[in-house]
C-alpha positions as CSV (number, residue, x, y, z in Angstrom):
1,M,136.1,81.3,-118.4
2,I,133.6,79.4,-116.3
3,F,134.7,76.0,-115.2
4,I,131.7,73.7,-114.9
5,A,132.3,70.5,-112.9
6,T,129.7,67.9,-113.8
7,C,129.3,64.5,-115.6
8,S,128.4,63.5,-119.1
9,Q,124.8,62.7,-118.2
10,D,123.8,65.9,-116.6
11,T,121.1,67.4,-118.8
12,T,120.8,70.5,-116.6
13,T,124.4,71.4,-117.6
14,D,123.4,70.9,-121.2
15,L,120.7,73.6,-120.9
16,V,122.8,76.0,-118.9
17,A,125.7,75.7,-121.4
18,K,123.4,76.7,-124.2
19,E,122.5,79.9,-122.5
20,L,126.2,80.8,-121.9
21,D,128.7,81.9,-124.5
22,A,130.4,78.6,-125.6
23,N,133.8,80.3,-125.5
24,S,133.3,81.3,-121.9
25,V,132.6,77.8,-120.6
26,F,134.9,74.8,-119.9
27,R,132.9,71.7,-119.1
28,F,134.6,69.0,-117.2
29,N,132.9,65.6,-117.0
30,I,134.4,63.7,-114.1
31,D,133.1,60.3,-115.5
32,R,135.0,60.8,-118.8
33,P,138.6,61.3,-117.5
34,G,140.0,60.0,-120.8
35,D,138.7,63.1,-122.5
36,F,140.8,65.4,-120.4
37,A,144.4,66.1,-119.4
38,W,145.4,68.2,-116.3
39,D,148.3,69.5,-114.4
40,F,148.1,71.4,-111.1
41,H,151.4,72.8,-109.9
42,R,152.8,75.5,-107.6
43,N,152.3,78.3,-110.1
44,G,148.8,77.4,-111.2
45,F,147.0,74.7,-113.3
46,R,145.9,73.7,-116.7
47,V,143.0,71.4,-117.7
48,S,142.6,70.5,-121.3
49,D,139.8,69.0,-123.4
50,C,141.7,66.5,-125.5
51,A,139.0,66.2,-128.1
52,G,137.8,69.8,-128.4
53,G,141.2,71.4,-128.0
54,K,139.9,73.8,-125.4
55,E,141.8,74.5,-122.2
56,I,141.5,76.5,-119.0
57,T,144.3,77.8,-116.8
58,E,144.8,80.0,-113.8
59,K,144.9,83.0,-116.2
60,S,141.5,82.3,-117.9
61,L,139.5,80.9,-115.0
62,T,136.9,83.4,-113.7
63,S,134.3,81.2,-112.0
64,F,133.8,77.6,-110.7
65,Y,130.2,76.3,-111.1
66,I,129.7,72.9,-109.5
67,R,126.9,70.8,-110.9
68,K,126.9,67.0,-110.6
69,P,130.5,65.6,-110.7
70,R,129.5,62.0,-110.1
71,Y,129.7,58.6,-111.6
72,F,126.5,56.8,-112.8
73,D,128.3,53.6,-113.9
74,F,128.7,52.1,-110.4
75,I,131.4,49.5,-109.8
76,D,131.4,46.7,-107.3
77,V,134.6,47.4,-105.3
78,P,136.1,44.1,-104.1
79,K,137.2,43.6,-100.5
80,Y,140.7,45.0,-100.9
81,G,139.8,47.7,-103.4
82,C,140.7,48.0,-107.0
83,V,142.6,50.3,-109.4
84,E,139.4,51.8,-110.9
85,N,138.0,52.8,-107.5
86,W,141.4,54.4,-106.7
87,R,141.4,56.3,-109.9
88,R,137.9,57.7,-109.2
89,E,138.7,58.6,-105.6
90,E,141.9,60.4,-106.6
91,T,140.2,62.4,-109.4
92,N,137.3,63.3,-107.2
93,E,139.4,64.4,-104.3
94,L,141.6,66.6,-106.6
95,F,138.7,68.4,-108.2
96,Q,136.8,68.8,-104.9
97,D,139.9,70.4,-103.5
98,F,140.1,72.6,-106.6
99,Y,136.5,73.6,-105.9
100,R,137.4,74.4,-102.2
101,E,140.4,76.5,-103.3
102,C,138.2,78.5,-105.8
103,E,135.7,78.9,-103.0
104,S,138.4,80.4,-100.7
105,R,139.3,82.8,-103.5
106,G,135.6,83.9,-103.9
107,L,135.3,82.5,-107.4
108,V,132.5,79.9,-106.8
109,A,129.3,80.8,-108.7
110,L,125.9,80.5,-107.1
111,V,126.2,77.1,-105.4
112,R,127.8,77.9,-102.2
113,C,127.0,78.8,-98.6
114,R,128.4,81.7,-96.6
115,N,127.8,79.7,-93.4
116,D,128.8,76.1,-92.6
117,R,126.8,73.5,-94.7
118,Y,123.3,72.7,-93.5
119,G,122.6,69.0,-93.7
120,K,119.2,67.4,-93.0
121,L,119.5,67.8,-89.2
122,R,120.4,71.5,-89.3
123,Q,117.8,72.1,-92.0
124,M,115.0,70.6,-89.9
125,L,116.0,72.7,-86.9
126,A,116.2,76.0,-88.9
127,A,113.0,75.3,-90.9
128,G,110.8,75.3,-87.8
129,K,111.3,79.1,-87.5
130,Y,109.8,79.8,-90.9
131,F,107.5,76.9,-92.0
132,R,105.1,74.3,-90.7
133,V,107.3,71.2,-90.0
134,A,105.9,67.7,-89.1
135,P,107.4,65.9,-86.1
136,W,110.6,64.1,-87.0
137,H,113.3,61.9,-85.4
138,F,116.8,60.7,-86.3
139,F,117.2,57.6,-84.1
140,H,119.2,54.4,-83.6
141,G,119.2,51.7,-80.9
142,E,115.8,52.5,-79.4
143,L,112.4,53.5,-80.7
144,P,111.3,57.0,-79.6
145,D,107.9,57.0,-77.8
146,E,106.4,59.4,-80.2
147,C,107.0,57.0,-83.1
148,K,105.0,54.2,-81.5
149,S,101.7,55.6,-82.8
150,G,100.6,57.6,-85.9
151,R,101.6,57.3,-89.5
152,W,105.3,57.9,-90.4
153,V,107.5,57.9,-93.5
154,V,111.2,57.0,-93.6
155,K,113.7,59.1,-95.4
156,S,117.4,59.0,-96.2
157,M,120.1,61.6,-95.3
158,T,122.2,60.6,-98.3
159,Q,121.9,59.3,-101.8
160,T,124.0,56.2,-101.0
161,Q,122.9,53.1,-103.0
162,I,121.6,50.2,-101.0
163,G,122.0,47.6,-103.6
164,E,122.6,47.3,-107.4
165,G,120.4,49.9,-109.0
166,K,118.6,50.6,-105.8
167,V,118.3,54.0,-104.1
168,F,116.4,54.8,-100.9
169,F,113.0,56.5,-101.7
170,V,110.7,58.0,-99.1
171,K,108.2,55.3,-98.0
172,E,105.5,55.0,-95.4
173,V,106.6,52.6,-92.6
174,E,105.7,51.2,-89.3
175,P,108.6,52.5,-87.1
176,A,108.3,49.6,-84.7
177,A,109.2,47.3,-87.6
178,L,112.5,49.1,-88.4
179,D,115.7,47.3,-87.4
180,L,117.2,49.4,-84.6
181,N,120.8,48.3,-85.6
182,Y,120.5,50.8,-88.4
183,P,120.2,54.6,-88.2
184,W,116.7,56.0,-89.2
185,F,115.3,59.4,-90.2
186,V,111.5,59.4,-90.0
187,Q,108.9,62.1,-90.2
188,K,105.2,62.1,-89.4
189,K,103.3,61.7,-92.7
190,I,101.7,64.9,-94.1
191,D,98.4,64.2,-95.9
192,G,98.5,67.2,-98.1
193,E,96.8,68.1,-101.4
194,E,99.8,68.9,-103.5
195,E,103.6,69.0,-103.7
196,V,105.2,72.4,-104.2
197,T,108.8,72.8,-105.3
198,V,110.5,76.2,-105.2
199,V,113.8,77.1,-106.9
200,Y,115.5,80.0,-105.1
201,V,118.0,81.9,-107.3
202,D,119.8,84.8,-105.7
203,G,116.7,86.3,-104.2
204,E,114.3,85.3,-106.9
205,T,111.8,82.3,-106.6
206,Y,110.3,80.0,-109.2
207,A,107.5,77.8,-107.8
208,A,105.7,74.9,-109.4
209,N,103.2,72.3,-108.1
210,M,101.7,68.9,-108.7
211,P,98.7,67.1,-107.1
212,R,99.8,64.5,-104.6
213,D,97.5,61.9,-106.1
214,S,99.5,62.1,-109.4
215,F,102.4,60.3,-107.8
216,D,103.0,56.7,-107.2
217,G,103.9,56.4,-103.6
218,E,105.3,58.9,-101.2
219,D,108.4,60.0,-103.1
220,S,107.8,62.3,-106.1
221,R,111.3,61.5,-107.4
222,K,110.2,58.0,-108.5
223,S,107.5,59.4,-110.7
224,I,109.8,62.2,-112.0
225,F,112.4,59.6,-113.0
226,E,109.9,57.2,-114.6
227,N,107.5,59.7,-116.2
228,P,109.3,63.0,-116.4
229,C,107.0,66.0,-117.1
230,A,107.0,69.7,-116.5
231,W,105.2,70.9,-113.4
232,P,102.8,73.9,-113.9
233,R,104.1,77.1,-112.4
234,C,102.3,78.4,-109.3
235,A,102.2,81.5,-107.2
236,L,103.4,81.9,-103.7
237,A,101.8,84.2,-101.0
238,P,103.9,87.2,-99.9
239,E,104.4,85.6,-96.5
240,E,105.6,82.4,-98.1
241,E,108.1,84.4,-100.1
242,R,109.3,86.1,-97.0
243,A,109.6,82.8,-95.1
244,I,111.7,81.3,-97.9
245,K,114.0,84.3,-98.0
246,G,114.3,84.3,-94.3
247,F,115.4,80.6,-94.3
248,M,117.9,81.3,-97.0
249,D,119.3,84.4,-95.3
250,E,119.8,82.4,-92.1
251,T,121.4,79.4,-93.7
252,G,123.5,81.4,-96.0
253,Y,122.6,79.8,-99.3
254,R,122.0,81.8,-102.5
255,F,120.6,78.9,-104.5
256,G,118.6,75.8,-103.8
257,R,115.4,73.9,-104.5
258,F,112.8,73.5,-101.8
259,D,110.4,70.6,-101.5
260,F,107.1,71.3,-99.7
261,I,103.7,69.7,-99.3
262,R,100.7,72.1,-99.2
263,K,98.1,71.1,-96.7
264,N,95.0,73.1,-96.1
265,G,96.6,76.0,-97.8
266,E,99.8,76.0,-95.8
267,L,103.3,75.0,-96.9
268,W,104.9,72.2,-94.9
269,F,108.7,72.0,-95.2
270,L,110.3,68.8,-96.4
271,E,113.9,69.8,-97.3
272,L,116.2,72.1,-99.2
273,N,118.3,70.6,-102.0
274,S,121.2,73.0,-102.0
275,N,122.3,71.9,-105.5
276,G,119.2,70.0,-106.6
277,Q,118.1,69.3,-110.1
278,W,115.7,71.9,-111.5
279,A,115.8,72.1,-115.3
280,W,113.0,69.5,-115.7
281,L,110.6,72.1,-114.3
282,D,111.1,74.3,-117.4
283,E,113.2,72.3,-119.9
284,N,112.3,74.5,-122.9
285,N,112.8,77.7,-120.9
286,E,109.2,78.7,-121.7
287,H,108.9,80.4,-118.3
288,G,112.4,81.7,-118.0
289,L,113.8,79.4,-115.3
290,V,116.9,78.4,-117.2
291,S,117.6,82.1,-118.0
292,M,117.0,83.0,-114.3
293,V,119.8,80.6,-113.3
294,T,122.2,81.4,-116.1
295,D,121.7,85.2,-115.7
296,A,122.7,84.8,-112.0
297,I,125.8,82.9,-113.0
298,K,126.7,85.6,-115.6
299,R,126.3,88.4,-113.0
300,E,128.6,86.6,-110.6
301,D,131.1,85.8,-113.3
302,A,131.3,89.4,-114.4
303,A,132.0,90.4,-110.8
304,H,134.7,87.6,-110.5
305,R,136.6,88.8,-113.6
306,A,138.1,91.7,-111.7
307,H,139.8,89.2,-109.3
308,L,140.7,86.1,-111.3
309,W,143.0,83.4,-109.9
310,R,145.9,85.1,-108.1
311,H,148.2,84.0,-105.3
């Protein structure tokens, strides 16, 4: 049975689950703990869906697929903490450790890295070997000389909220106006013609594009959230396919969604979302993206079944 760790609002999991045999999937929504009971002990574990009557144990687990185990109903934690925040942190730590244990046993499906994790800094360093990459800086305390001229955008390394209902979107800024008491990640603005996103699934690619002038601002996520629509599929040149595969081989990822800007016919690297959202690109599976992902999960799960959870 495939254990999917996610949340109740993850529509990507909804689509994936439809492509898998319902009896072979146990969906755990971390934001709905009241729907579940669990017991982890020295001889194994049991997680039960109280409403559906389904359960998964060390004898039935074959794969762990991590999606988006997160909370969307944020709470304002008081100065000295609160019981609700404690409950969330305890639950999250347990299931993250469960994921790590499954990873150590070779039971994680698709979303994993054979090397150490590549965050934004390591991505930018590696990407320069394979793609065009605009100048970038992570700085604090003093303004780099290169940032004193030209056009720059500011980014965020994390998805941490910066206020109630506020997230940090990419935005063009004047670096000299930034408060140096805070850490900043900036990159020279790329004036390209279109955004290209590429889903990489176990050696296969699915590319889609959208004109830059169709977005409001520098961050396409804002437009995607406010006016979701499918992006048309596009082709990649053979050398672009090779560059993407080279980057993934070096970093060790088997799955991820790339963000690029195409300028004068060339791809400029922005980032790799190692477990990014992707279903909105082909929500009705008209072009086979959902099947491409779920088929890869099925192949891995079949390979895992010979090993299962054993001490």
